[in-house]
C-alpha positions in Angstrom: 0.0 0.2 -0.5 2.6 2.2 0.6 3.8 1.5 -2.7 0.6 2.5 -3.7 0.5 5.8 -1.8 3.8 7.4 -2.9 3.3 6.5 -6.5 0.1 8.2 -6.1 1.4 10.9 -4.2 4.5 11.9 -6.9 1.6 11.3 -9.2 -0.4 13.8 -7.6 1.8 16.5 -7.3 3.5 17.1 -10.5 0.3 18.8 -11.7 0.4 22.7 -9.9 -3.6 23.2 -9.3 -3.1 20.3 -6.5 -4.5 22.1 -3.5 -4.1 20.6 0.2 -6.6 21.8 2.9 -5.1 21.9 6.3 -5.3 19.4 7.4 -2.9 17.0 5.7 -3.9 13.5 5.5 -6.9 15.5 2.8 -5.6 16.5 -1.1 -8.1 17.9 -3.3 -7.8 18.7 -7.1 -10.2 18.6 -10.5 -11.9 15.6 -10.2 -11.4 14.5 -13.4 -7.9 14.5 -13.3 -8.2 12.7 -9.8 -10.3 9.7 -11.2 -7.8 9.2 -13.3 -4.8 9.1 -11.0 -6.9 6.6 -8.8 -8.0 4.5 -11.9 -4.2 4.9 -13.7 -1.8 5.3 -10.9 -3.4 2.8 -7.9 -5.2 1.0 -10.2 -8.8 1.1 -8.2 -12.2 0.5 -9.0 -15.0 3.2 -7.9 -16.8 0.6 -6.0 -19.9 2.0 -3.7 -21.4 6.0 -3.6 -23.8 7.6 -1.6 -24.9 11.2 -1.2 -23.8 13.0 1.5 -25.9 16.3 0.9 -27.2 17.9 -1.9 -23.6 18.9 -3.2 -21.4 15.8 -2.0 -21.1 12.7 -2.9 -18.7 9.9 -1.0 -17.3 7.1 -3.3 -15.4 4.5 -2.0 -12.6 3.2 -4.4 -11.0 -0.2 -4.5 -8.2 -1.8 -5.5 -9.5 -5.1 -6.4 -5.5 -6.9 -6.2 -4.9 -5.5 -3.0 -8.4 -4.8 -1.3 -6.3 -1.4 -0.5 -9.5 2.0 -0.5 -9.6 5.4 -1.1 -12.2 7.1 0.8 -13.3 9.7 -1.8 -15.4 13.0 -1.4 -16.3 15.0 -4.5 -17.9 18.8 -4.7 -20.5 19.5 -7.8 -18.0 22.5 -7.8 -15.7 19.8 -9.9 -13.9 19.5 -7.5 -12.6 15.9 -5.3 -11.5 15.3 -2.0 -9.1 12.1 -0.9 -10.7 11.9 2.7 -9.4 8.7 4.0 -6.8 5.8 3.0 -6.8 1.9 3.9 -6.3 -1.7 3.6 -7.8 -5.2 4.3 -11.6 -3.5 2.6 -14.0 -6.6 2.5 -17.4 -6.2 1.3 -20.4 -7.5 3.6 -23.2 -7.2 1.1 -26.2 -9.6 2.3 -26.4 -12.9 0.1 -30.0 -12.4 -1.2 -32.3 -13.9 0.9 
């Protein structure tokens, strides 16, 4: 996972438009660019999403090989922020009755 985080941060920092918030753990960028980074650099797939409010969407991205996960908050203004990352994602979807 550290290899992916390092690769991702290197790629993100290569873009001057990357905005860092005051919280060091949150990285924001243009939504389309962040989505490309997640899918190409981290090889993640968007597996879940849900509305947090009228202008905010939460997305869960997972690398299917390693089960590393990334939680992304996307805004209607075209900005997305990585708000959490981790490993060993486990899907708890119940089996059909």
